[in-house]
C-alpha positions as CSV (number, residue, x, y, z in Angstrom):
1,K,15.6,21.5,-27.1
2,K,15.2,17.7,-27.1
3,N,17.2,15.8,-29.7
4,T,15.5,13.1,-31.8
5,Y,16.1,10.3,-29.4
6,L,14.6,12.1,-26.4
7,K,11.6,13.1,-28.6
8,I,11.0,9.5,-29.4
9,I,11.2,8.5,-25.7
10,Y,8.8,11.3,-24.8
11,F,6.4,10.3,-27.5
12,K,6.5,6.6,-26.5
13,K,5.5,7.3,-22.9
14,Y,2.2,8.8,-23.9
15,F,1.6,6.6,-26.9
16,F,1.6,3.5,-24.7
17,I,-0.9,5.1,-22.3
18,F,-3.4,5.8,-25.1
19,L,-2.7,2.4,-26.6
20,I,-3.7,0.7,-23.3
21,I,-6.8,2.9,-23.0
22,F,-7.8,2.0,-26.5
23,F,-7.5,-1.7,-26.0
24,A,-9.1,-1.6,-22.6
25,F,-12.3,-0.1,-24.1
26,S,-12.2,-2.4,-27.1
27,F,-12.7,-5.5,-24.8
28,S,-16.2,-6.7,-24.2
29,K,-18.0,-6.4,-20.9
30,K,-17.6,-10.1,-20.4
31,I,-13.8,-9.9,-20.6
32,I,-13.8,-6.8,-18.3
33,K,-15.5,-9.0,-15.6
34,N,-12.3,-11.2,-15.7
35,N,-10.3,-10.3,-12.6
36,L,-7.1,-11.2,-14.3
37,F,-7.7,-8.7,-17.0
38,I,-8.3,-5.9,-14.4
39,Y,-5.1,-6.8,-12.6
40,F,-3.3,-6.8,-16.0
41,I,-4.4,-3.1,-16.4
42,S,-3.3,-2.4,-12.8
43,F,0.1,-4.0,-13.3
44,F,1.0,-2.4,-16.5
45,S,-0.3,1.0,-15.6
46,T,1.9,0.9,-12.5
47,I,5.0,0.1,-14.7
48,I,4.1,2.9,-17.2
49,L,3.6,5.6,-14.5
50,A,6.8,4.5,-12.8
51,L,8.7,4.9,-16.1
52,I,7.2,8.3,-16.6
53,R,8.1,9.4,-13.1
54,D,11.6,8.0,-13.1
55,P,13.0,5.1,-15.3
56,N,15.4,4.2,-12.5
57,L,12.4,2.7,-10.6
58,I,12.2,0.0,-13.2
59,F,15.5,-0.2,-15.1
60,G,18.2,0.9,-12.6
61,L,19.3,1.2,-9.0
62,R,16.8,3.4,-7.3
63,Y,18.3,6.6,-5.9
64,F,16.5,8.8,-3.4
65,R,16.8,12.5,-3.0
66,G,19.5,13.3,-0.4
67,G,18.2,14.7,2.9
68,A,14.7,13.4,2.5
69,D,12.9,10.6,4.4
70,G,13.0,8.1,1.6
71,I,16.7,7.5,1.7
72,L,16.6,7.0,5.5
73,H,13.8,4.5,5.2
74,Y,15.8,2.6,2.6
75,S,19.0,2.7,4.7
76,L,17.2,1.4,7.8
77,G,15.7,-1.4,5.7
78,L,19.1,-2.3,4.4
79,D,20.5,-2.4,8.0
80,I,17.6,-4.8,8.9
81,T,18.5,-7.1,6.0
82,Q,22.2,-7.1,6.9
83,N,21.5,-7.9,10.5
84,L,19.3,-10.8,9.4
85,I,22.2,-12.2,7.3
86,K,24.5,-11.9,10.3
87,G,22.0,-13.7,12.5
88,E,21.4,-10.6,14.7
89,Y,17.7,-11.1,14.9
90,L,17.1,-8.8,17.8
91,L,18.9,-5.9,16.1
92,S,16.7,-6.6,13.0
93,L,13.6,-6.2,15.1
94,R,15.0,-3.0,16.6
95,G,14.9,-1.5,13.2
96,G,17.6,1.1,13.8
97,N,15.8,2.9,16.6
98,D,15.2,2.3,20.3
99,V,12.1,4.5,20.0
100,F,10.5,5.1,16.6
101,Y,10.6,8.6,15.1
102,F,10.1,8.2,11.4
103,M,7.3,6.0,10.0
104,P,7.9,2.6,11.7
105,G,6.7,0.0,9.1
106,L,8.2,1.1,5.8
107,R,11.8,0.0,6.9
108,Y,10.6,-3.6,7.4
109,L,8.8,-3.6,4.0
110,S,12.0,-2.3,2.4
111,S,14.0,-5.0,4.1
112,L,11.6,-7.7,2.8
113,S,11.9,-6.2,-0.7
114,N,15.7,-6.3,-0.4
115,I,15.6,-10.0,0.4
116,F,13.5,-10.9,-2.6
117,F,14.5,-8.2,-5.2
118,G,18.0,-7.0,-4.1
119,D,18.9,-3.3,-4.3
120,T,15.6,-2.2,-5.9
121,N,12.2,-0.9,-4.9
122,F,10.4,-3.7,-6.8
123,G,8.7,-5.0,-3.7
124,Y,7.0,-1.7,-3.0
125,I,6.0,-1.3,-6.7
126,L,4.6,-4.8,-6.7
127,L,2.4,-4.0,-3.7
128,A,1.2,-0.9,-5.5
129,T,-0.1,-2.9,-8.5
130,F,-2.9,-4.1,-6.3
131,L,-4.2,-0.6,-5.5
132,P,-6.1,0.0,-8.8
133,Y,-7.3,-3.5,-8.7
134,A,-8.7,-3.0,-5.2
135,I,-10.2,0.3,-6.3
136,F,-12.1,-1.5,-9.1
137,K,-13.3,-4.2,-6.7
138,L,-14.5,-1.7,-4.2
139,F,-16.5,0.4,-6.7
140,K,-17.9,-2.8,-8.2
141,I,-19.5,-3.6,-4.9
142,Y,-21.2,-0.2,-4.7
143,T,-22.1,0.3,-8.3
144,N,-21.7,-2.2,-11.2
145,T,-18.9,-3.6,-13.5
146,K,-19.3,-0.9,-16.1
147,I,-19.1,2.1,-13.7
148,A,-16.3,0.5,-11.7
149,F,-14.3,0.1,-14.9
150,I,-14.8,3.7,-15.9
151,L,-13.7,4.9,-12.5
152,L,-10.7,2.6,-12.7
153,I,-9.6,4.1,-16.0
154,S,-10.2,7.6,-14.5
155,F,-8.2,6.8,-11.4
156,I,-5.3,5.6,-13.5
157,F,-5.3,7.9,-16.6
158,F,-7.7,10.8,-16.0
159,P,-7.2,12.0,-12.4
160,I,-10.0,14.6,-12.5
161,F,-10.4,14.1,-8.7
162,E,-6.7,14.1,-8.0
163,N,-7.1,16.7,-5.2
164,M,-9.3,14.2,-3.4
165,G,-6.7,11.5,-3.6
166,F,-8.2,9.8,-6.7
167,G,-5.2,10.0,-9.0
168,Y,-2.9,7.0,-9.2
169,F,0.1,9.0,-10.3
170,N,0.3,10.6,-6.8
171,Y,0.7,7.1,-5.3
172,I,3.5,6.2,-7.7
173,W,5.1,9.6,-6.9
174,Q,5.1,8.6,-3.2
175,I,6.8,5.3,-4.1
176,A,9.5,7.3,-6.0
177,R,10.1,9.3,-2.8
178,N,10.0,6.0,-0.8
179,H,7.3,7.4,1.5
180,A,4.8,5.2,3.4
181,E,1.5,6.7,2.2
182,T,1.0,4.3,-0.8
183,F,1.9,1.3,1.4
184,S,-0.6,2.2,4.0
185,I,-3.5,3.3,1.7
186,T,-3.1,0.2,-0.5
187,L,-3.5,-2.1,2.5
188,I,-6.6,-0.1,3.7
189,V,-8.3,-0.2,0.3
190,I,-7.7,-4.0,-0.1
191,G,-9.0,-4.6,3.4
192,L,-12.1,-2.6,2.7
193,T,-13.0,-4.8,-0.2
194,F,-13.5,-7.7,2.2
195,I,-15.6,-6.0,4.9
196,V,-17.9,-3.5,3.1
197,N,-21.5,-4.5,3.3
198,I,-20.8,-7.5,5.6
199,E,-24.1,-6.7,7.4
200,K,-25.8,-7.8,4.2
201,N,-24.1,-11.2,4.1
202,K,-26.1,-14.1,5.4
203,K,-23.0,-15.9,6.6
204,I,-20.0,-14.2,8.2
205,D,-16.7,-15.2,6.5
206,I,-14.3,-14.8,9.5
207,M,-11.2,-15.6,7.5
208,K,-11.8,-12.6,5.1
209,I,-12.6,-10.4,8.1
210,L,-9.4,-11.4,9.9
211,F,-7.4,-10.8,6.8
212,S,-8.8,-7.3,6.6
213,I,-8.0,-6.6,10.2
214,I,-4.4,-7.7,9.7
215,L,-4.1,-5.4,6.7
216,F,-5.5,-2.5,8.7
217,S,-3.0,-3.2,11.5
218,F,-0.1,-3.2,9.2
219,S,-1.3,0.0,7.6
220,V,-1.1,1.6,11.0
221,L,2.4,0.3,11.5
222,A,3.3,1.9,8.1
223,R,1.7,5.2,8.9
224,P,0.3,5.6,12.5
225,N,-1.8,8.6,11.5
226,F,-4.2,6.1,9.9
227,F,-5.0,4.6,13.3
228,P,-8.3,6.6,13.7
229,T,-9.4,5.5,10.3
230,T,-8.7,1.8,10.8
231,T,-10.1,1.9,14.3
232,I,-13.5,3.1,12.9
233,F,-13.5,0.3,10.3
234,T,-12.6,-2.2,13.0
235,L,-15.4,-1.0,15.3
236,Y,-17.8,-1.3,12.4
237,V,-16.8,-5.0,12.0
238,I,-17.1,-5.5,15.8
239,L,-20.6,-3.9,15.8
240,I,-21.8,-6.2,13.0
241,L,-20.4,-9.3,14.8
242,Y,-22.1,-8.2,18.0
243,L,-25.5,-7.7,16.3
244,N,-25.1,-11.2,14.8
245,K,-24.1,-12.6,18.2
246,N,-20.7,-13.8,17.0
247,Y,-19.1,-13.0,20.3
248,N,-16.1,-15.4,19.8
249,Y,-15.3,-13.6,16.5
250,I,-15.2,-10.3,18.3
251,F,-12.4,-11.6,20.5
252,L,-10.4,-12.7,17.4
253,V,-10.9,-9.4,15.6
254,S,-9.8,-7.5,18.7
255,F,-6.8,-9.7,19.1
256,F,-5.6,-9.4,15.5
257,Y,-6.1,-5.6,15.6
258,C,-3.7,-5.5,18.5
259,I,-0.9,-6.0,15.9
260,S,-1.3,-2.2,15.5
261,F,0.4,-1.8,18.9
262,L,3.6,-3.6,18.1
263,C,5.2,-0.2,17.9
264,L,4.4,0.3,21.6
265,V,5.9,-3.1,22.4
266,H,9.0,-2.1,20.5
267,N,9.4,1.3,22.2
268,I,8.9,-0.2,25.7
269,Y,11.3,-3.1,25.1
270,F,14.1,-1.3,23.3
271,G,13.7,2.3,24.5
272,N,12.0,1.8,27.9
273,S,9.6,4.4,26.8
274,F,5.8,4.3,26.8
275,V,5.3,5.8,23.3
276,L,2.3,4.5,21.4
277,F,3.7,4.8,17.9
278,A,6.5,7.3,17.3
279,D,7.9,10.1,19.4
280,A,7.7,13.4,17.5
281,N,9.9,15.2,20.0
282,L,13.0,13.0,19.5
283,H,14.7,15.4,17.1
284,F,13.7,18.6,18.8
């Protein structure tokens, strides 16, 4: 049985969730339109779910389950950071492998997080705070502010479509395991908010499009199995540019999407092996 202290802690977790929901619905429609308010919900819901999953994510040194992928990703990221400190830039780029086997990109995000936040996972958590915000922006494009806000609250607090990936707690759980799914999916959803319905825009904003393509590319580096998904989105952009006769922009989009193939460059240079992303046979 829980003692009094643990009962209070258990109660506080759920009390704050319902408190935020109450205040969220108390605000007027005009305030809901404020992007800063939406990000406020995204940020604090991330903190709350992280605390529910494991308080160490916020208050302590993050530990990872032994024998799982997460601790290896973190270890590789730490090696990259230490090599940077030593001035061993080539070893940093190598990322601990001549040919990638585990998800390539997460180790570099982990290293970046180490540089700014020390021995924590705060960098990954900070990135995840933009996922609910991007979900809201995406649904707002297709529906309206009210429906998008309801879906945002459902995504965060009432995951009735959790089996379809529409449950934020799953993405926080992946961060707790230090897996790359949340990293990749967050980049994809953010990128989508800039390119959906571009065929309806009278003027093509190439900077937003290129930013999306860069995000798609990095999502592939994080998890190569999203390569077909991001390729479809990129081809959609290229088709719209072609129909609008923006041929120079097609070259730029194609060039920036080639960032996806940095894994191939890495594997050729360090491992003398023509492996597109990662070699699944290395450990067999």
